[in-house]
C-alpha positions in Angstrom: 91.2 121.6 -9.8 92.7 125.1 -9.7 93.5 124.9 -13.5 89.8 124.1 -14.1 88.7 126.9 -11.9 90.7 129.5 -13.7 89.6 128.1 -17.1 86.0 128.5 -16.0 86.5 132.1 -14.9 88.2 133.0 -18.2 85.4 131.3 -20.2 82.7 133.0 -18.1 84.3 136.4 -18.6 84.5 135.8 -22.3 80.8 134.9 -22.3 79.9 138.0 -20.4 81.9 140.2 -22.7 80.6 138.7 -25.9 77.0 138.1 -24.9 76.2 140.0 -21.7 77.5 143.5 -22.1 76.5 144.2 -25.7 72.8 143.7 -25.2 72.5 144.9 -21.6 71.1 141.5 -20.5 71.1 140.5 -16.8 73.3 137.4 -16.3 72.2 134.5 -14.1 74.7 131.7 -13.5 73.4 128.2 -12.5 75.5 125.2 -11.5 73.7 122.0 -12.5 74.2 118.3 -12.8 71.2 117.5 -15.0 72.7 117.1 -18.4 72.6 119.0 -21.7 69.1 118.2 -22.9 67.1 119.0 -19.8 69.2 122.1 -19.1 68.9 123.6 -22.6 65.2 123.2 -22.6 64.6 125.1 -19.4 67.3 127.7 -19.9 65.7 128.5 -23.4 62.2 128.6 -21.9 63.2 130.8 -19.0 65.1 133.2 -21.4 62.0 133.3 -23.7 59.8 134.3 -20.7 62.4 136.9 -19.6 64.0 138.4 -22.7 66.3 140.7 -20.7 67.9 137.7 -19.0 70.8 135.5 -20.1 71.3 132.2 -18.2 74.6 130.4 -18.1 74.0 126.9 -16.9 77.3 125.1 -16.2 76.9 121.3 -16.2 79.3 119.3 -14.0 79.5 116.5 -11.5 77.8 116.8 -8.2 81.0 116.9 -6.1 82.6 119.3 -8.6 79.7 121.6 -8.1 80.1 121.6 -4.3 83.9 122.1 -4.6 83.4 125.0 -6.9 80.8 126.7 -4.7 83.1 126.2 -1.7 86.2 127.6 -3.6 84.2 130.6 -4.8 82.5 131.4 -1.4 84.3 134.7 -1.0 83.1 135.8 -4.4 80.3 133.6 -5.6 80.0 133.2 -9.4 76.7 131.3 -9.4 73.3 132.0 -7.9 71.5 128.7 -8.2 72.7 125.1 -7.5 70.3 122.8 -9.4 71.1 119.1 -8.9 73.1 116.9 -6.6 72.3 114.4 -3.8 71.0 115.7 -0.6 74.1 114.9 1.5 76.1 117.4 -0.6 73.6 120.1 0.1 73.8 119.1 3.8 77.6 119.7 3.6 77.1 123.0 1.9 74.6 124.0 4.5 77.0 123.1 7.3 79.6 125.3 5.7 77.2 128.2 5.4 77.3 128.2 1.5 73.5 128.3 1.0 70.8 131.0 1.4 67.5 129.9 2.9 64.5 130.1 0.5 61.1 128.5 1.0 59.6 127.8 -2.4 55.9 128.1 -3.0 55.5 124.3 -3.0 57.3 123.6 0.2 54.1 122.2 1.9 54.1 119.4 -0.8 57.4 117.9 0.2 57.8 115.3 2.8 60.0 116.6 5.7 62.9 114.2 4.9 63.1 115.5 1.4 64.0 119.1 2.4 65.7 121.1 5.1 63.6 122.4 7.9 65.3 125.8 7.7 64.7 126.0 3.9 68.4 125.8 2.8 67.6 123.1 0.2 64.6 121.1 -1.1 64.3 117.9 -3.0 63.2 118.0 -6.7 63.6 114.4 -7.8 63.9 110.9 -6.4 66.7 109.1 -8.3 67.1 105.3 -8.0 70.6 103.9 -8.7 70.8 100.8 -10.9 73.0 98.1 -12.4 73.2 99.1 -16.1 74.5 97.0 -19.0 75.1 96.9 -22.7 72.0 95.3 -24.1 73.8 94.2 -27.3 76.1 92.1 -25.2 73.8 90.9 -22.4 70.2 90.2 -21.8 68.5 91.3 -18.6 68.6 87.7 -17.3 72.4 87.5 -18.0 73.2 90.8 -16.2 74.0 90.9 -12.5 70.8 90.9 -10.5 72.1 92.2 -7.2 75.0 94.1 -5.7 77.0 91.1 -4.6 76.7 89.6 -8.0 79.1 92.3 -9.3 81.9 90.7 -7.1 81.9 87.3 -8.7 84.7 86.2 -11.0 82.3 86.2 -14.0 82.5 90.0 -14.1 86.2 90.5 -13.8 87.4 93.3 -16.2 83.8 93.7 -17.5 82.8 96.7 -15.3 83.3 100.4 -16.0 82.8 102.9 -13.2 82.4 106.7 -13.3 85.1 108.3 -11.2 83.3 108.5 -7.8 85.4 111.4 -6.5 83.6 113.8 -8.8 80.2 112.0 -9.0 77.4 112.3 -6.5 75.7 109.3 -8.0 78.8 107.0 -7.5 79.5 108.4 -4.1 75.9 107.5 -3.1 76.4 103.9 -4.4 79.9 103.4 -2.9 79.0 104.8 0.5 75.8 102.8 0.6 77.9 99.7 0.7 79.7 101.0 3.8 76.4 102.1 5.4 74.9 98.7 4.6 77.8 97.0 6.5 77.2 99.2 9.5 73.4 98.6 9.4 74.1 94.9 9.4 76.2 95.2 12.6 79.5 95.0 10.9 82.2 97.7 10.5 83.2 100.2 7.9 86.1 98.0 7.0 83.6 95.3 5.9 82.1 97.9 3.5 85.6 98.8 2.2 86.3 95.1 1.7 83.2 95.0 -0.6 84.5 98.0 -2.5 87.9 96.4 -2.8 86.4 93.3 -4.5 84.5 95.6 -6.9 87.7 97.4 -7.7 89.3 94.0 -8.6 86.5 93.4 -11.1 86.6 97.0 -12.5 88.2 97.4 -16.0 88.4 101.2 -15.9 87.2 104.4 -14.2 85.6 106.9 -16.6 86.4 110.6 -16.1 82.9 111.8 -16.9 79.5 110.6 -17.9 80.2 111.0 -21.6 83.2 108.7 -21.4 81.1 106.3 -19.3 78.5 106.1 -22.0 81.1 105.7 -24.8 82.9 102.8 -23.0 79.6 101.0 -22.2 78.1 101.5 -25.7 81.2 100.3 -27.4 81.4 97.2 -25.3 84.7 98.0 -23.8 82.9 97.1 -20.6 79.5 95.5 -20.4 78.4 96.6 -16.9 78.2 99.9 -15.0 76.5 101.4 -11.9 74.6 104.6 -12.6 71.3 106.4 -12.1 68.2 105.1 -13.7 67.0 108.4 -15.3 70.2 108.9 -17.2 70.3 105.3 -18.5 66.7 105.6 -19.7 67.5 109.0 -21.4 70.6 107.7 -23.2 68.7 104.6 -24.4 65.4 106.2 -25.5 66.7 109.6 -26.8 70.2 109.0 -27.8 69.8 105.3 -29.0 72.5 103.9 -26.8 72.3 100.1 -26.3 71.6 100.4 -22.6 69.2 98.7 -20.2 69.2 98.2 -16.4 68.4 96.0 -13.5 67.1 97.2 -10.1 69.1 95.3 -7.5 66.9 92.6 -5.9 67.9 93.5 -2.3 67.0 97.1 -2.8 68.7 100.2 -4.1 69.8 103.6 -3.2 67.2 106.3 -3.9 68.9 109.7 -3.9 67.0 112.9 -3.2 68.2 115.3 -5.9 68.0 118.9 -4.7 68.0 122.6 -5.5 69.2 125.6 -3.5 70.2 129.3 -3.7 73.9 130.0 -3.3 74.8 132.4 -0.5 76.0 135.7 -1.9 74.9 134.9 -5.5 74.0 137.8 -7.7 70.5 138.7 -8.6 68.8 136.8 -5.8 65.2 137.7 -6.9 65.9 136.4 -10.4 67.5 133.3 -8.9 64.3 132.6 -6.9 62.3 133.0 -10.1 64.5 130.4 -11.9 64.2 128.1 -8.9 60.4 128.3 -9.1 60.3 128.0 -12.9 62.1 124.7 -13.1 60.1 123.1 -10.2 56.4 123.9 -11.1 54.0 121.0 -11.3 54.0 121.4 -15.1 57.8 121.4 -15.3 58.1 118.3 -13.1 55.5 116.3 -15.1 57.3 117.3 -18.3 60.7 116.3 -16.8 59.1 113.0 -15.8 58.0 112.1 -19.3 60.9 113.5 -21.3 63.8 113.1 -18.9 62.7 110.2 -16.6 62.9 112.3 -13.4 60.7 111.1 -10.6 59.2 114.1 -8.8 59.7 114.5 -5.1 56.6 116.6 -4.7 53.6 114.7 -3.3 50.9 116.9 -4.9 51.3 115.6 -8.4 48.6 113.3 -9.7 50.3 109.9 -10.2 48.1 109.4 -13.3 49.9 112.3 -14.9 53.2 110.5 -14.6 54.6 107.7 -16.8 53.2 104.3 -15.9 56.5 102.9 -14.8 56.8 105.7 -12.2 53.7 104.5 -10.4 55.4 101.2 -9.3 57.0 101.3 -5.8 60.8 101.0 -5.7 62.5 98.9 -3.0 64.7 101.6 -1.3 67.6 100.7 1.0 67.5 102.7 4.3 70.2 105.3 4.2 71.7 107.3 7.1 72.0 110.5 5.1 73.4 112.7 7.9 76.1 110.1 8.5 76.7 110.1 4.8 77.1 113.8 4.8 79.5 113.7 7.7 81.7 110.8 6.6 81.6 110.8 2.8 84.7 112.8 2.2 86.7 110.8 4.7 85.5 107.5 3.3 86.0 108.4 -0.3 89.5 109.7 0.5 90.2 106.3 2.1 88.9 104.5 -1.0 91.1 106.7 -3.3 94.2 106.1 -1.3 93.8 102.5 -0.3 91.5 100.7 -2.8 91.4 102.4 -6.2 93.3 100.3 -8.8 94.7 98.1 -6.0 92.9 95.0 -7.1 94.7 94.6 -10.4 
């Protein structure tokens, strides 16, 4: 982690020297989890609207973003955090890492999709799915529900993104523990479920790119991931991917945005925040990047037809998630990961 941190600082300094100083542009740094295509479109559009601004959007895993913001809190390097599940923003808020900001559209967000003190707001609703290689499996052949993943049929046929760095995978893993608690069982019952999944897991991918490569090559046929990214990789990058929404319900993550406490150029950061969350931006992101808007003032007819269908969401105790996720993931890493082989 420290090595990556210093590598980032060196790279950023080089960027600033090469690009920032020579043309007197104001530099805005954004930490994001939304992937290269979406990020590049909105960075380019924002810079076109503001020719004196240079935006550096650093794409990374959700947990990596929180860890970096935390480690840089004495001297923040970024001003905007765009993308990660709500519980990570709750953690950041608890640690006083965020600056309150009430966006112009705050009245169009349900109370549970934002912080009442304006530290963070939801932008997208992201369902998690069981994804599969469509050249190897049909939709009917793929696992239809969470427990199906644990059957002997899928042993060594599953690839999982390293959950320690991934907000998506943390949400899925911790949902299994929360489901056990909701059913009147114990956290240990949830960990027992994760242990069975580990026994069927062929490998853990270090990042999304490696996940896509392993799945597309057929090294593994099944993964757990978020629906928008699977659709994007299939429809824009021609990967042989498809997905199943688990029959018993799925985790629907609120993807959020916030200003980082102590970040440089706060007014510019607010303008970027507003720029990527307008009605027009969210409708475009829905069509091009399969992101389901959290705002309730967007005409459903303006969205893709598939977004108009209700999704069976599992009830999630997000405050408990925020409180216990690090502890539970540490337990998984030390006691379950690669123990089922």
